[in-house]
All heavy atoms as a GROMACS GRO file, in nm:
protein
  476
    1MET      N    1  -1.718   6.954   5.957
    1MET     CA    2  -1.837   6.985   5.881
    1MET      C    3  -1.818   7.120   5.812
    1MET      O    4  -1.792   7.220   5.877
    1MET     CB    5  -1.959   6.989   5.972
    1MET     CG    6  -2.080   7.032   5.895
    1MET     SD    7  -2.240   7.063   5.969
    1MET     CE    8  -2.258   6.979   6.115
    2GLY      N    9  -1.830   7.124   5.681
    2GLY     CA   10  -1.819   7.249   5.606
    2GLY      C   11  -1.953   7.316   5.590
    2GLY      O   12  -2.057   7.264   5.631
    3TRP      N   13  -1.952   7.433   5.528
    3TRP     CA   14  -2.078   7.508   5.513
    3TRP      C   15  -2.173   7.438   5.417
    3TRP      O   16  -2.293   7.459   5.423
    3TRP     CB   17  -2.051   7.652   5.471
    3TRP     CG   18  -1.993   7.669   5.334
    3TRP    CD1   19  -1.862   7.672   5.301
    3TRP    CD2   20  -2.065   7.686   5.213
    3TRP    NE1   21  -1.847   7.689   5.167
    3TRP    CE2   22  -1.972   7.698   5.109
    3TRP    CE3   23  -2.200   7.692   5.181
    3TRP    CZ2   24  -2.007   7.714   4.978
    3TRP    CZ3   25  -2.235   7.709   5.049
    3TRP    CH2   26  -2.140   7.720   4.949
    4LEU      N   27  -2.122   7.351   5.330
    4LEU     CA   28  -2.210   7.276   5.240
    4LEU      C   29  -2.293   7.172   5.315
    4LEU      O   30  -2.396   7.128   5.266
    4LEU     CB   31  -2.129   7.208   5.130
    4LEU     CG   32  -2.069   7.301   5.024
    4LEU    CD1   33  -1.978   7.224   4.931
    4LEU    CD2   34  -2.179   7.371   4.946
    5ASP      N   35  -2.246   7.133   5.433
    5ASP     CA   36  -2.317   7.033   5.512
    5ASP      C   37  -2.424   7.092   5.602
    5ASP      O   38  -2.497   7.018   5.667
    5ASP     CB   39  -2.218   6.954   5.598
    5ASP     CG   40  -2.118   6.877   5.514
    5ASP    OD1   41  -2.154   6.836   5.402
    5ASP    OD2   42  -2.004   6.858   5.561
    6LEU      N   43  -2.432   7.225   5.608
    6LEU     CA   44  -2.532   7.287   5.695
    6LEU      C   45  -2.672   7.257   5.644
    6LEU      O   46  -2.694   7.248   5.523
    6LEU     CB   47  -2.510   7.438   5.701
    6LEU     CG   48  -2.382   7.485   5.769
    6LEU    CD1   49  -2.369   7.636   5.754
    6LEU    CD2   50  -2.382   7.445   5.914
    7PRO      N   51  -2.769   7.241   5.733
    7PRO     CA   52  -2.906   7.211   5.689
    7PRO      C   53  -2.968   7.330   5.615
    7PRO      O   54  -2.931   7.445   5.636
    7PRO     CB   55  -2.980   7.184   5.820
    7PRO     CG   56  -2.901   7.251   5.925
    7PRO     CD   57  -2.758   7.250   5.878
    8LYS      N   58  -3.061   7.299   5.529
    8LYS     CA   59  -3.135   7.402   5.454
    8LYS      C   60  -3.275   7.412   5.510
    8LYS      O   61  -3.330   7.314   5.562
    8LYS     CB   62  -3.140   7.366   5.306
    8LYS     CG   63  -3.004   7.369   5.240
    8LYS     CD   64  -3.017   7.339   5.092
    8LYS     CE   65  -2.881   7.351   5.026
    8LYS     NZ   66  -2.891   7.329   4.882
    9PHE      N   67  -3.334   7.530   5.500
    9PHE     CA   68  -3.469   7.552   5.549
    9PHE      C   69  -3.538   7.655   5.461
    9PHE      O   70  -3.475   7.720   5.379
    9PHE     CB   71  -3.469   7.595   5.695
    9PHE     CG   72  -3.391   7.721   5.722
    9PHE    CD1   73  -3.455   7.844   5.723
    9PHE    CD2   74  -3.255   7.718   5.744
    9PHE    CE1   75  -3.384   7.960   5.746
    9PHE    CE2   76  -3.183   7.832   5.768
    9PHE     CZ   77  -3.247   7.954   5.769
   10TYR      N   78  -3.668   7.667   5.476
   10TYR     CA   79  -3.747   7.763   5.400
   10TYR      C   80  -3.774   7.886   5.486
   10TYR      O   81  -3.800   7.874   5.606
   10TYR     CB   82  -3.881   7.701   5.358
   10TYR     CG   83  -3.867   7.594   5.255
   10TYR    CD1   84  -3.849   7.462   5.290
   10TYR    CD2   85  -3.872   7.625   5.120
   10TYR    CE1   86  -3.836   7.363   5.194
   10TYR    CE2   87  -3.858   7.528   5.023
   10TYR     CZ   88  -3.840   7.396   5.061
   10TYR     OH   89  -3.827   7.300   4.965
   11ILE      N   90  -3.770   8.003   5.426
   11ILE     CA   91  -3.806   8.127   5.492
   11ILE      C   92  -3.957   8.142   5.477
   11ILE      O   93  -4.012   8.118   5.370
   11ILE     CB   94  -3.737   8.249   5.426
   11ILE    CG1   95  -3.585   8.235   5.429
   11ILE    CG2   96  -3.783   8.380   5.488
   11ILE    CD1   97  -3.524   8.254   5.566
   12GLY      N   98  -4.024   8.181   5.583
   12GLY     CA   99  -4.169   8.196   5.575
   12GLY      C  100  -4.222   8.299   5.671
   12GLY      O  101  -4.154   8.344   5.763
   13ILE      N  102  -4.347   8.338   5.645
   13ILE     CA  103  -4.419   8.430   5.734
   13ILE      C  104  -4.546   8.357   5.776
   13ILE      O  105  -4.620   8.306   5.693
   13ILE     CB  106  -4.458   8.560   5.662
   13ILE    CG1  107  -4.334   8.632   5.609
   13ILE    CG2  108  -4.538   8.651   5.756
   13ILE    CD1  109  -4.367   8.749   5.518
   14GLN      N  110  -4.568   8.353   5.906
   14GLN     CA  111  -4.685   8.285   5.959
   14GLN      C  112  -4.753   8.375   6.060
   14GLN      O  113  -4.687   8.434   6.146
   14GLN     CB  114  -4.641   8.154   6.025
   14GLN     CG  115  -4.753   8.077   6.088
   14GLN     CD  116  -4.704   7.945   6.143
   14GLN    OE1  117  -4.624   7.877   6.081
   14GLN    NE2  118  -4.750   7.908   6.260
   15PHE      N  119  -4.883   8.386   6.049
   15PHE     CA  120  -4.960   8.465   6.145
   15PHE      C  121  -5.042   8.374   6.233
   15PHE      O  122  -5.094   8.272   6.187
   15PHE     CB  123  -5.058   8.559   6.071
   15PHE     CG  124  -4.991   8.674   6.004
   15PHE    CD1  125  -4.969   8.672   5.868
   15PHE    CD2  126  -4.950   8.785   6.076
   15PHE    CE1  127  -4.907   8.779   5.805
   15PHE    CE2  128  -4.888   8.890   6.014
   15PHE     CZ  129  -4.867   8.888   5.878
   16GLU      N  130  -5.053   8.411   6.360
   16GLU     CA  131  -5.143   8.340   6.450
   16GLU      C  132  -5.271   8.422   6.459
   16GLU      O  133  -5.268   8.540   6.494
   16GLU     CB  134  -5.082   8.321   6.588
   16GLU     CG  135  -5.172   8.242   6.679
   16GLU     CD  136  -5.107   8.208   6.813
   16GLU    OE1  137  -4.987   8.234   6.830
   16GLU    OE2  138  -5.179   8.156   6.899
   17MET      N  139  -5.382   8.359   6.426
   17MET     CA  140  -5.511   8.427   6.426
   17MET      C  141  -5.567   8.433   6.568
   17MET      O  142  -5.519   8.364   6.658
   17MET     CB  143  -5.608   8.354   6.332
   17MET     CG  144  -5.551   8.332   6.192
   17MET     SD  145  -5.493   8.480   6.111
   17MET     CE  146  -5.647   8.545   6.055
   18LYS      N  147  -5.670   8.513   6.588
   18LYS     CA  148  -5.730   8.527   6.721
   18LYS      C  149  -5.788   8.396   6.773
   18LYS      O  150  -5.791   8.373   6.893
   18LYS     CB  151  -5.841   8.633   6.718
   18LYS     CG  152  -5.787   8.773   6.705
   18LYS     CD  153  -5.899   8.875   6.707
   18LYS     CE  154  -5.844   9.015   6.694
   18LYS     NZ  155  -5.952   9.116   6.697
   19ASP      N  156  -5.833   8.309   6.682
   19ASP     CA  157  -5.891   8.181   6.726
   19ASP      C  158  -5.784   8.074   6.750
   19ASP      O  159  -5.816   7.960   6.780
   19ASP     CB  160  -5.993   8.131   6.624
   19ASP     CG  161  -5.932   8.097   6.490
   19ASP    OD1  162  -5.810   8.116   6.471
   19ASP    OD2  163  -6.008   8.051   6.401
   20GLY      N  164  -5.656   8.111   6.738
   20GLY     CA  165  -5.547   8.018   6.765
   20GLY      C  166  -5.498   7.943   6.642
   20GLY      O  167  -5.397   7.874   6.649
   21SER      N  168  -5.566   7.956   6.531
   21SER     CA  169  -5.520   7.890   6.409
   21SER      C  170  -5.403   7.968   6.349
   21SER      O  171  -5.380   8.083   6.385
   21SER     CB  172  -5.635   7.879   6.308
   21SER     OG  173  -5.679   8.007   6.269
   22HIS      N  174  -5.332   7.905   6.259
   22HIS     CA  175  -5.216   7.968   6.196
   22HIS      C  176  -5.239   7.983   6.047
   22HIS      O  177  -5.296   7.895   5.982
   22HIS     CB  178  -5.090   7.884   6.220
   22HIS     CG  179  -5.048   7.885   6.363
   22HIS    ND1  180  -5.095   7.794   6.455
   22HIS    CD2  181  -4.966   7.968   6.431
   22HIS    CE1  182  -5.042   7.821   6.572
   22HIS    NE2  183  -4.962   7.925   6.560
   23LEU      N  184  -5.192   8.093   5.991
   23LEU     CA  185  -5.205   8.122   5.851
   23LEU      C  186  -5.066   8.146   5.793
   23LEU      O  187  -4.997   8.238   5.836
   23LEU     CB  188  -5.292   8.246   5.831
   23LEU     CG  189  -5.304   8.301   5.690
   23LEU    CD1  190  -5.376   8.203   5.600
   23LEU    CD2  191  -5.376   8.434   5.691
   24ALA      N  192  -5.024   8.060   5.699
   24ALA     CA  193  -4.896   8.079   5.632
   24ALA      C  194  -4.918   8.177   5.518
   24ALA      O  195  -4.994   8.151   5.426
   24ALA     CB  196  -4.844   7.946   5.580
   25LEU      N  197  -4.852   8.290   5.524
   25LEU     CA  198  -4.870   8.394   5.424
   25LEU      C  199  -4.765   8.387   5.314
   25LEU      O  200  -4.793   8.415   5.199
   25LEU     CB  201  -4.865   8.532   5.491
   25LEU     CG  202  -4.885   8.651   5.402
   25LEU    CD1  203  -5.026   8.650   5.345
   25LEU    CD2  204  -4.861   8.779   5.478
   26TYR      N  205  -4.644   8.348   5.348
   26TYR     CA  206  -4.536   8.343   5.251
   26TYR      C  207  -4.441   8.230   5.288
   26TYR      O  208  -4.406   8.212   5.404
   26TYR     CB  209  -4.459   8.476   5.250
   26TYR     CG  210  -4.331   8.472   5.172
   26TYR    CD1  211  -4.331   8.479   5.034
   26TYR    CD2  212  -4.209   8.458   5.237
   26TYR    CE1  213  -4.213   8.473   4.962
   26TYR    CE2  214  -4.090   8.453   5.165
   26TYR     CZ  215  -4.094   8.461   5.027
   26TYR     OH  216  -3.977   8.455   4.957
   27ILE      N  217  -4.401   8.153   5.187
   27ILE     CA  218  -4.298   8.050   5.203
   27ILE      C  219  -4.207   8.061   5.083
   27ILE      O  220  -4.254   8.068   4.969
   27ILE     CB  221  -4.359   7.909   5.212
   27ILE    CG1  222  -4.453   7.900   5.333
   27ILE    CG2  223  -4.249   7.805   5.223
   27ILE    CD1  224  -4.530   7.771   5.342
   28SER      N  225  -4.077   8.065   5.107
   28SER     CA  226  -3.982   8.079   4.996
   28SER      C  227  -3.994   7.963   4.898
   28SER      O  228  -4.039   7.854   4.933
   28SER     CB  229  -3.839   8.089   5.050
   28SER     OG  230  -3.805   7.974   5.124
   29ASP      N  231  -3.953   7.987   4.775
   29ASP     CA  232  -3.964   7.886   4.670
   29ASP      C  233  -3.863   7.773   4.684
   29ASP      O  234  -3.888   7.662   4.641
   29ASP     CB  235  -3.944   7.951   4.533
   29ASP     CG  236  -4.056   8.045   4.496
   29ASP    OD1  237  -4.170   8.024   4.543
   29ASP    OD2  238  -4.030   8.141   4.420
   30HIS      N  239  -3.750   7.802   4.744
   30HIS     CA  240  -3.647   7.701   4.757
   30HIS      C  241  -3.579   7.712   4.894
   30HIS      O  242  -3.575   7.820   4.952
   30HIS     CB  243  -3.544   7.714   4.644
   30HIS     CG  244  -3.480   7.849   4.637
   30HIS    ND1  245  -3.546   7.962   4.596
   30HIS    CD2  246  -3.355   7.889   4.669
   30HIS    CE1  247  -3.464   8.066   4.602
   30HIS    NE2  248  -3.348   8.024   4.646
   31PRO      N  249  -3.526   7.602   4.946
   31PRO     CA  250  -3.460   7.606   5.077
   31PRO      C  251  -3.329   7.683   5.069
   31PRO      O  252  -3.263   7.687   4.966
   31PRO     CB  253  -3.436   7.459   5.110
   31PRO     CG  254  -3.435   7.390   4.979
   31PRO     CD  255  -3.525   7.467   4.889
   32VAL      N  256  -3.293   7.746   5.180
   32VAL     CA  257  -3.170   7.824   5.189
   32VAL      C  258  -3.090   7.780   5.310
   32VAL      O  259  -3.142   7.720   5.402
   32VAL     CB  260  -3.201   7.976   5.199
   32VAL    CG1  261  -3.270   8.026   5.075
   32VAL    CG2  262  -3.285   8.007   5.321
   33GLN      N  263  -2.961   7.812   5.308
   33GLN     CA  264  -2.876   7.788   5.423
   33GLN      C  265  -2.862   7.918   5.501
   33GLN      O  266  -2.855   8.026   5.442
   33GLN     CB  267  -2.738   7.738   5.380
   33GLN     CG  268  -2.740   7.598   5.327
   33GLN     CD  269  -2.604   7.552   5.284
   33GLN    OE1  270  -2.532   7.627   5.219
   33GLN    NE2  271  -2.568   7.431   5.320
   34PHE      N  272  -2.856   7.906   5.632
   34PHE     CA  273  -2.845   8.022   5.720
   34PHE      C  274  -2.720   8.102   5.689
   34PHE      O  275  -2.612   8.046   5.670
   34PHE     CB  276  -2.845   7.976   5.865
   34PHE     CG  277  -2.855   8.089   5.964
   34PHE    CD1  278  -2.968   8.166   5.971
   34PHE    CD2  279  -2.750   8.118   6.048
   34PHE    CE1  280  -2.978   8.270   6.062
   34PHE    CE2  281  -2.758   8.221   6.139
   34PHE     CZ  282  -2.873   8.298   6.145
   35GLU      N  283  -2.734   8.235   5.685
   35GLU     CA  284  -2.624   8.329   5.665
   35GLU      C  285  -2.555   8.314   5.529
   35GLU      O  286  -2.436   8.343   5.516
   35GLU     CB  287  -2.520   8.318   5.778
   35GLU     CG  288  -2.574   8.354   5.914
   35GLU     CD  289  -2.611   8.500   5.928
   35GLU    OE1  290  -2.544   8.586   5.871
   35GLU    OE2  291  -2.709   8.528   5.999
   36ARG      N  292  -2.626   8.272   5.427
   36ARG     CA  293  -2.574   8.265   5.290
   36ARG      C  294  -2.648   8.369   5.207
   36ARG      O  295  -2.750   8.423   5.248
   36ARG     CB  296  -2.593   8.126   5.230
   36ARG     CG  297  -2.512   8.021   5.300
   36ARG     CD  298  -2.369   8.027   5.250
   36ARG     NE  299  -2.282   7.955   5.341
   36ARG     CZ  300  -2.165   7.999   5.380
   36ARG    NH1  301  -2.119   8.112   5.337
   36ARG    NH2  302  -2.091   7.929   5.461
   37GLY      N  303  -2.601   8.398   5.087
   37GLY     CA  304  -2.658   8.501   5.001
   37GLY      C  305  -2.807   8.483   4.976
   37GLY      O  306  -2.885   8.578   4.986
   38SER      N  307  -2.848   8.362   4.943
   38SER     CA  308  -2.990   8.340   4.914
   38SER      C  309  -3.075   8.357   5.040
   38SER      O  310  -3.191   8.396   5.031
   38SER     CB  311  -3.012   8.202   4.853
   38SER     OG  312  -2.962   8.100   4.937
   39TYR      N  313  -3.018   8.330   5.157
   39TYR     CA  314  -3.090   8.351   5.283
   39TYR      C  315  -3.126   8.498   5.298
   39TYR      O  316  -3.240   8.533   5.330
   39TYR     CB  317  -3.003   8.306   5.400
   39TYR     CG  318  -3.051   8.354   5.536
   39TYR    CD1  319  -3.156   8.291   5.600
   39TYR    CD2  320  -2.991   8.463   5.598
   39TYR    CE1  321  -3.200   8.335   5.724
   39TYR    CE2  322  -3.034   8.507   5.722
   39TYR     CZ  323  -3.139   8.442   5.784
   39TYR     OH  324  -3.183   8.487   5.907
   40PHE      N  325  -3.031   8.586   5.273
   40PHE     CA  326  -3.055   8.730   5.289
   40PHE      C  327  -3.155   8.782   5.185
   40PHE      O  328  -3.236   8.868   5.215
   40PHE     CB  329  -2.924   8.808   5.282
   40PHE     CG  330  -2.833   8.779   5.398
   40PHE    CD1  331  -2.713   8.712   5.379
   40PHE    CD2  332  -2.868   8.818   5.526
   40PHE    CE1  333  -2.630   8.685   5.486
   40PHE    CE2  334  -2.785   8.791   5.634
   40PHE     CZ  335  -2.666   8.725   5.614
   41GLU      N  336  -3.150   8.727   5.064
   41GLU     CA  337  -3.246   8.768   4.961
   41GLU      C  338  -3.388   8.729   5.000
   41GLU      O  339  -3.481   8.809   4.989
   41GLU     CB  340  -3.209   8.704   4.827
   41GLU     CG  341  -3.081   8.756   4.768
   41GLU     CD  342  -3.033   8.672   4.650
   41GLU    OE1  343  -3.109   8.583   4.605
   41GLU    OE2  344  -2.922   8.697   4.604
   42GLU      N  345  -3.406   8.605   5.044
   42GLU     CA  346  -3.539   8.557   5.085
   42GLU      C  347  -3.588   8.632   5.209
   42GLU      O  348  -3.706   8.666   5.220
   42GLU     CB  349  -3.538   8.407   5.111
   42GLU     CG  350  -3.516   8.324   4.988
   42GLU     CD  351  -3.633   8.327   4.892
   42GLU    OE1  352  -3.746   8.361   4.930
   42GLU    OE2  353  -3.609   8.293   4.774
   43LYS      N  354  -3.498   8.657   5.302
   43LYS     CA  355  -3.534   8.729   5.424
   43LYS      C  356  -3.577   8.872   5.392
   43LYS      O  357  -3.674   8.923   5.448
   43LYS     CB  358  -3.417   8.731   5.522
   43LYS     CG  359  -3.450   8.792   5.655
   43LYS     CD  360  -3.332   8.783   5.750
   43LYS     CE  361  -3.364   8.856   5.878
   43LYS     NZ  362  -3.249   8.861   5.967
   44GLN      N  363  -3.509   8.935   5.297
   44GLN     CA  364  -3.544   9.071   5.256
   44GLN      C  365  -3.682   9.073   5.190
   44GLN      O  366  -3.762   9.163   5.216
   44GLN     CB  367  -3.440   9.127   5.161
   44GLN     CG  368  -3.468   9.269   5.118
   44GLN     CD  369  -3.360   9.322   5.025
   44GLN    OE1  370  -3.280   9.247   4.971
   44GLN    NE2  371  -3.359   9.452   5.007
   45GLU      N  372  -3.711   8.974   5.106
   45GLU     CA  373  -3.842   8.967   5.042
   45GLU      C  374  -3.953   8.948   5.146
   45GLU      O  375  -4.057   9.014   5.140
   45GLU     CB  376  -3.846   8.852   4.942
   45GLU     CG  377  -3.974   8.849   4.862
   45GLU     CD  378  -3.969   8.747   4.751
   45GLU    OE1  379  -3.860   8.700   4.714
   45GLU    OE2  380  -4.077   8.715   4.699
   46ALA      N  381  -3.930   8.862   5.243
   46ALA     CA  382  -4.028   8.842   5.350
   46ALA      C  383  -4.047   8.970   5.431
   46ALA      O  384  -4.159   9.005   5.467
   46ALA     CB  385  -3.983   8.727   5.441
   47GLN      N  386  -3.939   9.042   5.459
   47GLN     CA  387  -3.949   9.166   5.535
   47GLN      C  388  -4.027   9.272   5.458
   47GLN      O  389  -4.104   9.348   5.518
   47GLN     CB  390  -3.810   9.218   5.571
   47GLN     CG  391  -3.813   9.336   5.667
   47GLN     CD  392  -3.878   9.300   5.800
   47GLN    OE1  393  -3.844   9.201   5.861
   47GLN    NE2  394  -3.971   9.382   5.843
   48GLN      N  395  -4.013   9.277   5.326
   48GLN     CA  396  -4.090   9.371   5.246
   48GLN      C  397  -4.239   9.340   5.254
   48GLN      O  398  -4.321   9.432   5.261
   48GLN     CB  399  -4.043   9.367   5.100
   48GLN     CG  400  -3.908   9.428   5.079
   48GLN     CD  401  -3.858   9.410   4.937
   48GLN    OE1  402  -3.916   9.336   4.858
   48GLN    NE2  403  -3.748   9.477   4.904
   49ILE      N  404  -4.274   9.214   5.256
   49ILE     CA  405  -4.415   9.175   5.271
   49ILE      C  406  -4.468   9.218   5.407
   49ILE      O  407  -4.577   9.274   5.417
   49ILE     CB  408  -4.432   9.023   5.250
   49ILE    CG1  409  -4.399   8.987   5.105
   49ILE    CG2  410  -4.572   8.979   5.287
   49ILE    CD1  411  -4.387   8.839   5.080
   50ILE      N  412  -4.391   9.196   5.512
   50ILE     CA  413  -4.432   9.236   5.647
   50ILE      C  414  -4.449   9.387   5.653
   50ILE      O  415  -4.548   9.437   5.710
   50ILE     CB  416  -4.329   9.187   5.751
   50ILE    CG1  417  -4.335   9.034   5.763
   50ILE    CG2  418  -4.354   9.254   5.887
   50ILE    CD1  419  -4.224   8.974   5.845
   51ASP      N  420  -4.355   9.463   5.595
   51ASP     CA  421  -4.364   9.609   5.598
   51ASP      C  422  -4.488   9.657   5.522
   51ASP      O  423  -4.555   9.751   5.568
   51ASP     CB  424  -4.238   9.671   5.535
   51ASP     CG  425  -4.114   9.647   5.619
   51ASP    OD1  426  -4.128   9.612   5.739
   51ASP    OD2  427  -4.002   9.659   5.563
   52THR      N  428  -4.522   9.594   5.411
   52THR     CA  429  -4.641   9.631   5.335
   52THR      C  430  -4.766   9.607   5.417
   52THR      O  431  -4.858   9.689   5.420
   52THR     CB  432  -4.648   9.551   5.204
   52THR    OG1  433  -4.531   9.579   5.127
   52THR    CG2  434  -4.771   9.586   5.124
   53ILE      N  435  -4.772   9.497   5.486
   53ILE     CA  436  -4.887   9.464   5.571
   53ILE      C  437  -4.899   9.565   5.684
   53ILE      O  438  -5.008   9.614   5.715
   53ILE     CB  439  -4.878   9.320   5.625
   53ILE    CG1  440  -4.895   9.220   5.509
   53ILE    CG2  441  -4.981   9.296   5.733
   53ILE    CD1  442  -4.863   9.079   5.546
   54LYS      N  443  -4.789   9.600   5.747
   54LYS     CA  444  -4.791   9.696   5.858
   54LYS      C  445  -4.837   9.833   5.812
   54LYS      O  446  -4.910   9.902   5.882
   54LYS     CB  447  -4.654   9.706   5.923
   54LYS     CG  448  -4.619   9.587   6.009
   54LYS     CD  449  -4.484   9.604   6.075
   54LYS     CE  450  -4.452   9.487   6.164
   54LYS     NZ  451  -4.322   9.500   6.229
   55ARG      N  452  -4.796   9.875   5.692
   55ARG     CA  453  -4.838  10.005   5.639
   55ARG      C  454  -4.988  10.007   5.609
   55ARG      O  455  -5.052  10.111   5.620
   55ARG     CB  456  -4.761  10.040   5.512
   55ARG     CG  457  -4.623  10.092   5.535
   55ARG     CD  458  -4.563  10.155   5.411
   55ARG     NE  459  -4.566  10.068   5.295
   55ARG     CZ  460  -4.467   9.987   5.258
   55ARG    NH1  461  -4.357   9.981   5.331
   55ARG    NH2  462  -4.478   9.912   5.150
   56SER      N  463  -5.044   9.894   5.572
   56SER     CA  464  -5.186   9.891   5.538
   56SER      C  465  -5.277   9.878   5.660
   56SER      O  466  -5.398   9.890   5.648
   56SER     CB  467  -5.214   9.775   5.442
   56SER     OG  468  -5.198   9.651   5.508
   57MET      N  469  -5.220   9.856   5.776
   57MET     CA  470  -5.302   9.841   5.898
   57MET      C  471  -5.335   9.975   5.957
   57MET      O  472  -5.273  10.068   5.956
   57MET     CB  473  -5.230   9.755   6.001
   57MET     CG  474  -5.211   9.614   5.952
   57MET     SD  475  -5.119   9.516   6.068
   57MET     CE  476  -5.251   9.437   6.155
   0.00000   0.00000   0.00000
């Protein structure tokens, strides 16, 4: 199995609310493969969103 055969997935941010419900805040526009260039780009964008939220709290 080569790296082209690896499954693709979406990067996302999900919060669990106090009432137990879940809120999806961010989902990447396209699926990425783990440890590939687009994975790191999407992960960095998600981390910037998390950092912005933490600074505003």
